[in-house]
C-alpha positions in Angstrom: 0.2 0.0 -0.1 1.1 3.3 -1.4 0.6 6.5 1.0 0.4 9.6 -1.0 -1.9 11.7 0.7 -2.0 13.8 4.0 -5.5 12.4 4.6 -4.9 8.6 4.2 -6.0 6.9 7.1 -2.4 5.6 8.2 -1.2 9.6 8.0 -4.2 10.7 10.5 -3.6 7.8 12.9 0.2 8.6 12.9 -0.8 12.2 13.5 -3.1 11.0 16.3 -0.4 8.8 18.0 2.2 11.5 17.6 0.0 14.3 18.9 -0.6 12.2 22.0 3.2 11.0 22.2 4.1 15.3 22.2 1.2 16.0 24.2 2.4 13.1 27.1 5.9 14.1 26.8 5.5 18.1 27.4 3.1 17.7 30.1 5.6 15.4 32.0 8.3 18.2 31.8 6.0 20.5 32.8 4.5 19.2 35.5 7.0 17.6 37.2 9.2 21.2 36.6 11.8 19.6 34.8 11.6 23.0 32.2 11.5 25.6 34.6 12.2 28.7 32.5 10.3 29.2 29.1 13.1 28.9 27.2 13.9 25.2 28.5 10.0 24.8 27.7 10.5 25.8 24.2 12.5 22.9 23.2 11.4 19.8 25.2 9.2 18.8 22.2 12.1 19.8 19.8 14.4 17.6 21.8 12.0 14.4 21.4 11.3 15.4 17.6 15.3 15.7 16.5 16.3 12.8 18.6 14.0 10.4 16.5 14.2 11.6 13.2 17.8 11.9 13.5 18.1 8.1 14.4 15.6 7.5 11.7 18.1 9.1 9.2 20.8 6.8 9.6 20.2 3.9 7.7 19.3 6.5 4.6 22.5 8.3 5.0 24.6 5.3 5.0 23.0 4.1 1.9 23.6 7.5 0.4 27.6 7.4 1.4 28.0 3.5 0.3 26.1 3.3 -3.1 28.4 6.3 -4.8 25.8 8.6 -4.1 23.3 7.2 -6.2 19.7 8.8 -5.1 17.6 6.9 -7.0 17.9 4.2 -4.7 17.1 6.4 -1.8 13.6 7.3 -3.6 12.7 4.0 -3.6 9.4 3.8 -1.7 9.4 2.9 1.9 6.0 3.4 4.0 8.0 3.9 7.2 9.3 7.3 6.0 5.7 8.6 5.5 5.1 7.6 9.2 8.1 9.4 10.5 7.5 12.4 8.3 4.1 12.5 9.5 5.8 12.2 13.1 7.8 15.6 12.3 4.9 17.3 11.0 3.1 16.3 14.0 5.9 18.3 15.8 6.0 21.5 13.6 1.8 21.7 14.6 2.5 21.0 18.3 5.3 23.3 18.5 3.4 26.0 17.5 -0.1 25.2 19.4 1.8 24.5 22.6 4.4 27.6 22.2 1.3 29.9 21.7 0.2 29.1 25.5 3.1 28.2 27.2 6.3 29.9 25.5 4.8 32.5 23.2 7.9 35.0 23.3 9.9 31.8 22.0 7.8 31.6 18.9 9.1 34.2 16.2 7.7 35.2 13.4 10.4 33.9 10.9 11.9 31.2 12.9 8.4 29.9 14.2 5.4 30.5 12.0 6.9 31.0 8.7 9.1 28.3 9.2 7.0 25.5 10.4 4.4 26.3 8.0 6.6 26.4 5.2 7.9 23.0 6.3 4.3 21.9 6.4 3.4 22.7 3.0 6.5 21.3 1.5 6.1 17.7 3.3 2.4 17.7 2.4 4.2 17.8 -1.2 6.7 15.5 0.0 4.2 13.0 0.7 2.0 13.3 -2.4 4.9 13.0 -4.8 6.6 10.0 -2.4 9.8 12.1 -1.8 9.4 11.1 2.1 12.5 9.2 2.0 14.8 12.0 0.7 13.0 14.1 3.8 14.4 11.5 6.2 17.8 11.1 4.8 18.1 14.9 5.5 16.7 14.5 9.1 20.4 14.1 10.0 20.4 17.5 9.6 18.3 17.6 12.9 21.7 16.2 14.9 22.7 19.9 15.8 19.3 20.8 16.7 19.3 17.6 19.0 22.6 19.3 20.9 21.0 22.7 20.4 17.7 21.6 22.5 19.8 19.3 24.6 22.2 22.5 26.2 19.0 24.7 25.9 16.8 22.1 28.7 19.9 21.5 30.4 22.4 24.7 30.4 25.2 22.4 31.7 25.0 20.4 28.7 25.6 23.1 26.6 28.4 22.6 24.3 28.6 25.3 21.1 31.5 23.9 19.6 30.0 20.3 19.1 26.7 22.2 18.1 28.8 24.2 15.4 30.8 20.8 14.5 27.5 18.9 13.8 25.9 22.0 11.9 29.0 22.2 9.7 29.2 18.3 8.8 25.5 17.7 8.2 23.7 21.3 7.1 26.8 22.4 5.2 29.0 19.5 3.7 26.4 16.7 3.8 23.4 19.0 2.6 26.1 20.2 -0.4 26.6 16.5 -1.2 23.0 15.8 -1.2 22.2 18.5 -3.7 25.4 17.6 -5.9 23.9 14.0 -6.1 20.5 15.1 -7.0 21.7 17.2 -9.6 23.6 14.1 -11.0 20.3 12.3 -10.8 18.2 15.3 -12.5 19.2 18.6 -13.1 16.8 21.2 -12.1 14.7 18.6 -11.0 12.0 19.2 -8.0 14.7 17.5 -5.6 17.5 19.8 -6.5 15.0 22.7 -6.0 13.7 21.6 -2.4 17.1 21.1 -1.0 18.6 24.2 -2.7 16.1 26.0 -1.6 16.8 25.5 2.1 20.6 25.5 1.8 21.4 29.1 1.8 19.1 29.6 5.1 21.5 27.0 6.8 24.6 29.2 5.4 23.2 32.3 6.9 22.4 30.5 10.3 26.2 29.2 10.2 27.3 32.6 9.2 25.4 34.4 12.3 26.6 31.5 14.7 30.4 32.3 13.7 29.7 36.3 14.1 28.1 35.8 17.5 31.3 33.2 19.0 33.3 36.1 17.4 31.6 38.7 19.6 31.1 36.6 22.8 35.3 35.6 22.5 36.0 39.4 21.9 33.8 40.1 24.8 35.4 37.4 27.2 38.9 38.5 26.1 37.6 42.4 27.2 36.1 40.9 30.6 39.4 39.2 31.4 41.6 42.6 30.5 39.2 44.4 32.5 39.3 42.3 35.6 42.9 41.9 35.3 43.5 45.7 35.3 41.1 45.8 38.3 43.0 43.7 40.0 46.4 45.5 39.4 44.8 48.4 40.7 43.7 47.0 43.7 46.9 45.9 44.3 48.2 49.1 43.9 46.4 50.5 46.6 46.6 47.7 48.9 50.4 48.5 48.7 50.3 52.4 49.0 48.1 51.8 52.0 50.1 49.4 53.7 53.7 51.7 52.8 52.5 54.8 55.1 51.2 52.5 58.1 54.9 51.0 57.6 56.7 54.2 57.8 54.3 55.3 60.8 55.2 52.2 62.8 59.2 53.1 62.1 58.4 56.2 63.0 57.0 55.4 66.4 59.4 52.9 67.1 62.3 55.3 66.4 60.5 58.1 68.5 59.7 55.2 71.5 63.8 53.9 71.4 64.7 57.8 71.1 62.5 58.5 74.4 63.8 55.3 76.4 67.4 56.5 75.5 66.4 59.8 76.8 64.9 58.5 80.0 67.9 56.1 80.4 70.4 59.0 80.2 68.0 61.3 82.7 67.9 58.5 85.2 71.7 58.1 85.3 72.3 61.5 85.7 69.9 62.1 88.4 71.4 59.0 90.4 74.9 60.3 89.9 74.0 64.2 91.2 72.1 62.1 94.3 75.1 60.3 94.8 76.9 63.5 94.9 74.9 65.5 97.2 74.7 63.2 99.9 76.6 63.8 103.4 79.8 61.3 103.1 79.4 58.3 105.8 81.9 58.1 109.0 83.4 55.1 108.1 85.9 55.6 111.4 83.1 56.4 114.0 83.9 54.5 117.0 81.3 51.7 118.5 79.1 53.5 121.2 81.0 52.7 125.0 79.1 50.4 127.4 78.7 52.1 131.2 78.1 49.8 134.0 
């Protein structure tokens, strides 16, 4: 049985099951307070979607890399790719609906509404024309999304350079390779057009990420320099505060020593003067005579 419409019972059933899964997943994170901030809530469903779709892409990516880039083998119909595509479409709808309630500020016009609705239209076309296997293969591009979502729901797991590396490998290099394979299969064909339409967006995002990292690196450098200068200033002020105290202590010690010296001299002079002015003792006086 070939599924070629979004109104097919298999697609509708998959949508209902997927919506239940996403609803339960988000509710669990929200009710247990695992997603505390608005940013964390915004990436809860993305975490689930990107982990499953990127995993589904592995066998198709492996096929393309081992068959010499023959995309016709990938285009062979597979029902499971329609199911996986419907799962992703359900995520797009869930993200807009749930996001409008629980993380409205994170659903932006371009990266939220326009992006998601455009993808929904593209994937409807892919199901109708049986291109879902190509889309699921390109879900390898969801790997950096998974890294981003993981770092967003738990900041201690954030690794910008891991995200950048996976973004470069999947969304730039592999994406370019897929366009080349599609071109070899059929120049100016619908697959080439679809793949090429999203490639400039990924290049622009990567360029923005590089600019952000350069700006953050410069900011960290300025902060480190400012901290170093502040530390030097504090050390200088501390040394200036200690030096007068040392001088004052030295002066006090000198004055004290001088006082003690003068006091000793005065005591010696007084003793000598007292001794000289006292009457001379009778060393030859006879003892008293006893009278009987």
